[in-house]
N, C-alpha and C positions, 0 to 999 in steps of 0.2 A: 813815376817821374821820368823814366826812360821813354815811356810812350809819348809824353809831352814833347821831349826833345826830338824824337823820331818824326813826329808830325810837323814840328817846327822846321826841321831841316829836310823835309820831303821824303822821309823813309817810313812811310806809314804802313808798310807791309801789304798794302793793297796792290792791285794791278797797276803796272807802270803804263800800260797802253790804255788810251781812251776807249770808253764803251760806245759801241755803235747804237744809234737811235733809228727808229723806223724810217724807211726810205720813201721818197716820193718821186714820181716820174712826170716828165713833160715831153711832148713831141715838139721837135724843132727841125724844120726842113725834112730830110730823110733820116734824122737821127733821133735817138731817145736819150734825153738828159735825165740823169738820176741824181737826186740830192740825197746824200747819205751823211747828215751831220753826226759829229762824234761828241758825245757828252764828255766834258772834261772840267773837273773842279767847279761844278755849278754853272758852267757856261757851255757853249757849243762851238766846236771848231768846224770851219767851212771845209767840206769834203764832198766829192761826188765822182760821177763817171759820165762819159759820153760813149754811147753804144751805137754801132751801125751793123745792120744785117748784111752779110755777104754770102748769099746763097743759104746754105745750112749753118754757116758759122756766124757768130756774133763777135765783132771786133770791139774791144773795150779800151778806152783811154781814161785812166784814173788820175785824179788830182786831189791833193790836200794842201791847204794854204794855212798860213799863220794866223789868219783872222779869227778872232773869238767874238761871239755874240752872247748876250744875256737871254735873248729870245730865240726859241727854236724856229718860229715863223720867219724871223728876220734872217736867220741862217739859211733856211731853205730858199728864200727869195734871192739872197745874195749868191747862193750856189748856182741857181739857174742863170743869173746874170753873168757870172764868171764862166759857166759852161758855154753860153752863147758867144761870149767874147773869145774864148779859146777856139771854138768852131769857126767863127768868122775870120779870125786872124790867121789860122793855119789853112783853112780851106780844104781842098782835096788832099793836100799833103799830110793831113792828120792821120789818114788811114792808108796812104799810098804804099807804105812799107809792107803791108799784109800781115804784120805781126798780130797775133790774136789779142795780146794784152800788154800794155806798158803804161808807165807814168808820163804825164805831161806837165 
């Protein structure tokens, strides 16, 4: 009975963090877009990275959004769209601070 109430109120004893799913990449201009959907309660959360090579270093800008999808393929397609939008809106300033990794 306690197990029922735990699940009902979100205390299932399982991991509170969403599980990562296999990543996919796509080239865009001089950037690498990485779709990294997160499995969450039978759905997928939009999450990804934008990477840029700077000599030997790889600069990374990560993002996670509130959007949930029932299909992994829809999540990946939306992640690539969002990554392109972020890259286009920020332009060169996205990596101008030289920080190796940060959230956007």
